[in-house]
C-alpha positions as CSV (number, residue, x, y, z in Angstrom):
1,X,39.9,89.6,54.7
2,X,40.1,90.2,51.0
3,X,37.9,93.2,51.4
4,X,39.9,94.8,54.4
5,X,43.4,94.8,52.5
6,X,44.2,97.9,50.8
7,X,43.4,97.9,47.5
8,X,47.3,98.7,46.1
9,X,48.3,95.7,48.3
10,X,46.0,92.9,47.5
11,X,48.0,91.6,44.6
12,X,51.3,91.4,46.7
13,X,50.0,89.9,49.2
14,X,48.2,87.0,47.1
15,X,51.2,86.4,45.1
16,X,53.1,86.1,48.2
17,X,50.4,83.5,49.6
18,X,50.9,81.9,46.0
19,X,54.3,81.6,45.9
20,X,54.8,80.3,49.4
21,X,52.3,77.6,49.0
22,X,54.1,76.6,45.4
23,X,57.4,76.4,46.8
24,X,58.8,79.4,44.8
25,X,59.6,81.0,48.2
26,X,60.3,79.4,51.9
27,X,58.8,82.1,53.7
28,X,55.6,83.6,54.1
29,X,56.1,87.3,55.8
30,X,55.7,90.6,54.3
31,X,53.9,94.0,55.0
32,X,50.7,95.6,53.6
33,X,48.0,97.8,55.0
34,X,44.5,97.0,56.8
35,X,41.6,98.5,57.4
36,X,41.0,99.1,60.9
37,X,37.8,99.2,62.5
38,X,37.5,102.8,63.2
39,X,37.7,102.9,59.0
40,X,41.6,104.4,58.9
41,X,44.2,102.1,57.3
42,X,46.8,100.5,59.6
43,X,50.4,98.8,58.7
44,X,50.2,95.2,59.1
45,X,53.5,93.3,59.4
46,X,52.7,89.5,58.8
47,X,54.5,86.0,58.7
48,X,53.1,82.5,58.7
49,X,53.1,79.1,58.0
50,X,51.5,76.4,56.4
51,X,50.4,72.5,57.8
52,X,49.8,70.1,55.0
53,X,48.1,66.5,55.0
54,X,49.8,63.2,54.1
55,X,49.2,63.9,50.7
56,X,51.8,67.4,50.9
57,X,48.4,69.1,50.5
58,X,48.3,72.3,52.5
59,X,45.7,72.6,54.9
60,X,45.6,75.6,56.6
61,X,47.9,78.7,57.3
62,X,48.8,79.8,60.6
63,X,50.2,83.5,61.3
64,X,50.7,86.5,63.3
65,X,49.8,89.9,62.7
66,X,51.7,92.8,63.9
67,X,50.7,96.8,64.0
68,X,53.4,98.5,62.7
69,X,51.9,101.8,62.1
70,X,54.2,103.8,64.6
71,X,57.2,102.4,62.9
72,X,56.4,103.4,59.1
73,X,55.6,106.7,60.6
74,X,58.8,107.3,61.5
75,X,60.0,105.9,58.7
76,X,58.4,108.0,56.6
77,X,59.1,111.1,58.6
78,X,63.0,109.9,58.1
79,X,62.4,109.9,54.2
80,X,60.8,113.2,54.4
81,X,63.7,114.8,56.4
82,X,65.7,113.2,54.2
83,X,64.4,114.9,50.7
84,X,64.1,118.1,52.6
85,X,68.0,117.9,53.5
86,X,68.9,116.9,50.5
87,X,66.5,119.4,48.6
88,X,68.3,122.2,50.9
89,X,71.6,120.9,50.3
90,X,71.7,120.8,46.4
91,X,70.3,124.3,46.6
92,X,72.6,126.0,48.7
93,X,75.7,127.7,47.7
94,X,77.1,126.5,51.1
95,X,79.1,123.2,51.3
96,X,77.0,120.7,53.3
97,X,78.7,117.3,53.9
98,X,78.4,114.6,56.4
99,X,81.0,112.3,58.0
100,X,81.4,109.3,60.3
101,X,83.0,109.6,63.6
102,X,86.6,109.6,61.6
103,X,85.9,112.4,59.6
104,X,85.7,110.5,56.4
105,X,83.3,112.2,54.1
106,X,79.7,109.8,53.8
107,X,77.4,112.8,51.7
108,X,78.6,116.0,49.9
109,X,76.9,118.7,48.2
110,X,77.0,119.5,44.8
111,X,78.4,123.1,45.7
112,X,81.9,121.7,46.2
113,X,82.3,121.9,42.9
114,X,82.2,125.4,43.0
115,X,83.9,125.9,46.4
116,X,86.9,123.6,46.4
117,X,86.8,122.4,42.6
118,X,85.8,118.6,43.6
119,X,82.9,116.6,42.2
120,X,81.1,115.0,45.3
121,X,81.8,111.6,44.1
122,X,85.4,112.4,44.6
123,X,85.5,113.0,48.0
124,X,83.1,110.5,49.4
125,X,84.6,107.9,51.0
126,X,88.0,110.3,51.9
127,X,89.3,111.8,54.6
128,X,89.3,115.6,54.3
129,X,92.4,116.1,56.7
130,X,94.4,115.1,54.1
131,X,93.7,119.0,52.2
132,X,93.3,120.4,55.7
133,X,96.1,123.5,55.5
134,X,99.3,121.6,57.8
135,X,99.2,124.8,60.5
136,X,94.9,123.9,60.7
137,X,95.4,120.6,61.6
138,X,96.0,120.2,65.0
139,X,93.3,122.8,65.8
140,X,90.4,121.2,63.6
141,X,91.5,117.3,65.0
142,X,91.0,119.0,68.7
143,X,87.5,120.8,67.8
144,X,86.2,117.6,66.0
145,X,87.0,115.4,69.1
146,X,85.4,118.3,71.3
147,X,82.0,117.9,69.1
148,X,81.9,114.3,69.8
149,X,82.5,115.0,73.6
150,X,80.4,117.7,74.4
151,X,77.7,116.8,71.1
152,X,77.5,120.9,71.2
153,X,77.5,122.9,67.9
154,X,80.9,123.7,67.0
155,X,82.4,126.9,64.7
156,X,85.8,127.4,63.6
157,X,87.9,128.5,60.6
158,X,90.3,126.8,58.0
159,X,92.2,126.6,55.2
160,X,91.4,123.5,52.5
161,X,93.8,122.6,49.8
162,X,91.2,123.0,46.8
163,X,92.0,120.7,43.6
164,X,94.0,122.9,41.8
165,X,96.3,123.3,44.8
166,X,95.3,126.5,46.4
167,X,93.9,127.1,49.5
168,X,90.8,128.4,50.1
169,X,89.9,129.8,53.7
170,X,86.3,128.3,55.2
171,X,83.9,129.0,57.7
172,X,82.4,125.5,59.3
173,X,79.5,124.9,61.6
174,X,79.3,121.5,62.8
175,X,76.4,119.3,64.7
176,X,76.4,115.7,65.8
177,X,74.2,113.3,63.7
178,X,72.3,111.1,66.0
179,X,69.8,108.1,65.4
180,X,66.4,107.2,66.9
181,X,67.5,106.1,70.4
182,X,70.1,109.6,70.2
183,X,73.2,107.4,69.8
184,X,75.8,109.5,68.1
185,X,76.5,108.0,64.4
186,X,78.3,111.2,62.8
187,X,78.5,114.8,62.1
188,X,77.4,117.1,59.8
189,X,78.9,120.7,58.5
190,X,78.2,123.8,56.8
191,X,81.2,125.3,55.0
192,X,81.3,129.0,53.4
193,X,83.9,130.1,51.3
194,X,85.2,133.4,53.3
195,X,88.4,134.1,51.7
196,X,87.4,137.7,50.8
197,X,86.8,138.6,54.2
198,X,89.9,136.8,55.6
199,X,92.3,138.5,53.1
200,X,90.1,142.0,53.7
201,X,91.1,141.7,57.2
202,X,94.7,140.7,56.9
203,X,94.8,143.9,54.5
204,X,93.2,145.9,57.3
205,X,95.5,145.0,59.5
206,X,98.5,145.7,57.6
207,X,97.1,149.0,57.1
208,X,96.3,149.7,60.5
209,X,99.9,148.2,61.7
210,X,101.6,150.6,59.1
211,X,99.6,154.0,59.9
212,X,100.7,153.3,64.0
213,X,104.1,152.8,62.6
214,X,103.3,156.0,60.4
215,X,101.7,157.8,63.6
216,X,105.1,156.6,65.6
217,X,107.8,158.3,63.4
218,X,105.2,161.3,63.4
219,X,104.8,161.6,66.7
220,X,108.9,160.9,67.7
221,X,109.3,163.7,64.7
222,X,107.2,166.0,66.1
223,X,108.3,165.4,69.7
224,X,111.7,166.0,68.6
225,X,111.1,168.9,66.3
226,X,109.5,170.6,68.8
227,X,112.1,170.2,71.7
228,X,115.0,171.4,69.0
229,X,113.5,174.4,68.0
230,X,112.2,175.3,71.8
231,X,115.8,175.6,72.8
232,X,117.0,178.0,70.0
233,X,113.7,179.7,71.1
234,X,114.9,180.5,74.8
235,X,118.2,181.4,73.5
236,X,116.9,184.1,71.2
237,X,114.3,185.3,73.6
238,X,117.3,185.4,76.6
239,X,119.2,187.5,74.4
240,X,116.2,189.9,73.7
241,X,115.9,190.3,77.5
242,X,119.6,191.3,77.7
243,X,119.4,193.4,74.9
244,X,116.5,195.3,76.7
245,X,118.7,195.7,79.7
246,X,121.9,197.1,77.9
247,X,119.8,199.6,75.4
248,X,119.3,201.2,78.8
249,X,122.2,204.1,78.2
250,X,120.8,205.1,74.4
251,X,119.2,207.6,73.7
252,X,115.6,207.8,74.7
253,X,114.6,207.8,70.5
254,X,117.0,204.9,69.7
255,X,116.2,203.3,72.9
256,X,112.2,203.3,71.8
257,X,113.1,201.8,68.5
258,X,114.8,199.1,70.0
259,X,112.2,198.3,71.9
260,X,109.2,198.1,69.4
261,X,111.7,195.8,67.4
262,X,112.5,193.4,70.6
263,X,108.9,193.3,71.7
264,X,107.7,192.0,67.8
265,X,110.0,189.5,67.9
266,X,109.5,188.2,71.8
267,X,105.4,188.1,70.7
268,X,106.5,186.2,67.9
269,X,108.5,183.6,69.9
270,X,105.6,183.7,72.4
271,X,103.4,182.6,69.4
272,X,106.1,180.1,67.6
273,X,105.9,178.7,71.4
274,X,102.4,178.0,71.7
275,X,102.4,176.7,68.4
276,X,105.0,174.3,69.6
277,X,103.4,173.3,73.2
278,X,100.0,172.6,70.8
279,X,102.0,170.2,67.7
280,X,103.1,168.4,70.8
281,X,100.1,167.2,73.0
282,X,98.4,166.9,69.5
283,X,101.0,164.6,68.4
284,X,100.3,163.1,71.9
285,X,96.9,162.8,71.0
286,X,97.1,161.4,67.3
287,X,99.8,158.6,68.1
288,X,97.2,157.3,71.3
289,X,100.4,158.0,73.7
290,X,97.8,160.2,75.7
291,X,96.7,158.3,78.7
292,X,93.6,159.8,80.7
293,X,94.1,160.2,84.9
294,X,90.7,160.2,86.4
295,X,91.0,162.2,90.0
296,X,88.1,163.5,92.2
297,X,88.2,167.3,91.2
298,X,86.0,170.8,92.4
299,X,84.7,172.2,89.7
300,X,84.3,175.9,91.0
301,X,87.8,175.6,93.1
302,X,89.4,174.2,89.2
303,X,88.0,177.2,87.2
304,X,88.8,179.6,90.1
305,X,92.7,178.0,89.8
306,X,92.8,178.1,86.2
307,X,91.4,181.7,85.8
308,X,93.7,183.3,88.7
309,X,97.2,181.3,87.7
310,X,95.9,181.6,83.4
311,X,94.3,185.3,82.8
312,X,95.0,187.6,85.6
313,X,97.2,189.9,84.0
314,X,95.8,190.5,80.8
315,X,97.4,193.8,78.9
316,X,93.6,195.4,78.9
317,X,93.0,194.6,82.2
318,X,90.3,193.0,81.6
319,X,89.3,189.9,84.4
320,X,87.2,186.8,83.0
321,X,84.3,186.9,85.0
322,X,83.4,183.1,86.5
323,X,79.5,182.3,87.1
324,X,78.5,179.4,88.8
325,X,74.5,178.6,88.6
326,X,73.2,175.1,90.9
327,X,74.7,173.1,93.9
328,X,78.2,173.3,93.3
329,X,79.5,169.4,92.8
330,X,82.8,167.3,92.3
331,X,83.6,165.5,89.2
332,X,85.9,162.4,88.6
333,X,87.8,163.3,85.2
334,X,91.3,164.3,84.3
335,X,92.4,167.6,85.7
336,X,95.4,167.5,82.9
337,X,93.1,167.1,80.3
338,X,90.5,169.9,81.7
339,X,93.3,172.4,81.8
340,X,94.1,172.1,78.4
341,X,90.6,172.0,77.2
342,X,89.5,175.3,79.0
343,X,93.1,176.6,78.0
344,X,92.6,176.9,75.2
345,X,89.0,178.6,75.2
346,X,89.6,181.1,77.8
347,X,92.5,182.1,75.7
348,X,90.3,182.6,72.7
349,X,87.8,184.3,73.9
350,X,90.2,187.0,74.9
351,X,92.0,187.1,72.1
352,X,89.6,187.7,69.8
353,X,87.5,190.1,72.3
354,X,90.0,192.5,72.8
355,X,88.5,195.8,73.9
356,X,84.9,194.2,74.2
357,X,83.3,193.5,77.7
358,X,84.8,190.7,79.6
359,X,84.7,186.9,78.8
360,X,82.0,184.6,80.8
361,X,82.7,181.3,81.7
362,X,79.3,179.8,83.3
363,X,79.0,176.7,84.4
364,X,75.6,175.2,85.1
365,X,74.9,171.9,87.4
366,X,72.3,169.2,86.3
367,X,71.2,165.9,88.0
368,X,73.2,163.9,85.6
369,X,75.5,166.1,83.7
370,X,77.1,169.8,84.1
371,X,77.7,172.2,81.4
372,X,79.9,175.2,80.7
373,X,79.9,178.0,78.7
374,X,82.7,180.2,77.3
375,X,81.5,182.9,76.0
376,X,83.0,186.7,74.2
377,X,81.6,189.2,72.6
378,X,84.7,190.0,70.0
379,X,84.7,189.5,66.3
380,X,82.7,186.0,65.6
381,X,83.5,183.5,63.1
382,X,81.7,184.6,59.4
383,X,78.9,182.1,58.8
384,X,80.1,180.7,56.0
385,X,83.2,179.5,57.5
386,X,81.2,177.3,60.3
387,X,82.1,174.2,58.6
388,X,85.7,174.4,58.9
389,X,85.2,174.6,62.2
390,X,87.0,171.5,64.3
391,X,89.9,171.3,61.5
392,X,93.4,171.6,62.1
393,X,95.1,174.5,61.8
394,X,92.3,176.3,60.5
395,X,91.6,179.8,61.3
396,X,89.2,182.2,60.4
397,X,89.8,184.7,58.1
398,X,89.2,188.1,60.0
399,X,92.0,186.7,62.8
400,X,94.9,187.2,60.4
401,X,96.1,189.9,62.2
402,X,95.5,188.2,65.6
403,X,98.5,185.7,66.6
404,X,97.4,181.8,66.7
405,X,97.8,178.2,66.0
406,X,94.9,177.0,64.5
407,X,94.9,174.5,67.1
408,X,92.9,175.1,70.3
409,X,89.6,173.8,69.2
410,X,90.4,170.7,67.7
411,X,92.6,169.9,70.5
412,X,89.3,171.4,73.0
413,X,87.1,169.0,71.0
414,X,89.8,166.0,70.8
415,X,90.1,166.4,75.0
416,X,86.6,167.2,75.3
417,X,85.4,163.7,74.0
418,X,88.1,161.6,75.6
419,X,86.1,162.4,78.5
420,X,82.9,161.4,77.6
421,X,81.7,164.7,76.9
422,X,80.5,166.7,73.8
423,X,81.4,170.3,72.5
424,X,79.4,172.5,70.3
425,X,80.0,176.1,68.8
426,X,77.9,179.3,68.3
427,X,79.4,182.3,66.8
428,X,78.3,185.5,64.9
429,X,80.2,187.7,62.9
430,X,80.8,191.2,64.9
431,X,78.7,190.2,68.2
432,X,80.9,186.7,69.9
433,X,80.9,183.0,70.1
434,X,79.7,180.6,72.6
435,X,81.7,177.8,73.2
436,X,79.3,174.7,75.3
437,X,81.0,171.7,76.5
438,X,78.8,169.2,78.1
439,X,80.2,166.5,80.5
440,X,79.0,163.5,82.3
441,X,80.1,163.8,86.5
442,X,81.7,160.5,86.2
443,X,84.3,159.1,83.5
């Protein structure tokens, strides 16, 4: 037998036999490695009893040998697993802990000192709920019970009181620990400090709330101011009309002078009214109070109607040319927003192309989208100023003698994007401008 025992185990087995036979030990048992017939070593658990003659001298030793190689292999795997766990736990910046089923700490990694100020030995055996923020205890206990009941991975956030009595926000991932028979024996947690992230989120929420309040205040002021301006403007406009009526009895020269002055005033009133209307609709968009109402629209009829309603009485007798390419299709969109978009764009095309060829509104129908081009042959935009397009209140340097608010393009862009479309502009000074809009058929 000695030839089959692992060399490292021979001394231990012989010592156990000697101690038992000499009465030093009352049991003969142990574990050793024995060479198998195939040449490999297997783990053997042995135990035995000695029989003695009438003089008390041992005659023989009877015992059993049981192959426990599989059990030893499992134990070794467990040792390796625990060694890996300890290595990872002690070399990670996260706080790794193990708890019994009541939540009591049974293991705490060294990172506890840096994260919560406690040494591991100060926490082992302690109940973590004693340091949980009062507002978070109920929810955390409920999650603890859910983990035990469902045996599922669980993530939560809570505040933990550090050793210096300040609180730190922790994000914790919890999972169950089971034995070899899959019985629940504990819970393992991995926590990290997310205080900076939580503080940043709270600051962001406060900033957004302040911005929302400021926008509401700004929107309210703009609405109030616009309505307040509109009343005196209406009074001024009506009095100018009355003045024009009254001057009919005056001399032709004086009448002409007064009409020239009144026309100038009325043009500025129109300009002020346009500005107020654009500021009102711009303020609604900025404050988030603009609602999108989707309905079915026939595009060709829509453009024919908007041209007939708003652009049928130009002073220079020009007419907006409408062209349609492809099979006409109905779309689902917000008619009111489309009116604002194209009213601004077509108005610009006429305003900046006086004494030039008539502007063109061209619609092209494609399989999955439609494209609208508003084309004029007017003064265009200087190349170096293109970068300022779609900015609030921007007006090109060559438009100083033409009335405008500087809000038409930005409103068109905002409303186009609100309807899931895109807008682009190409312009060449002295030759004209093409504004191209692309929309899906449904929003």
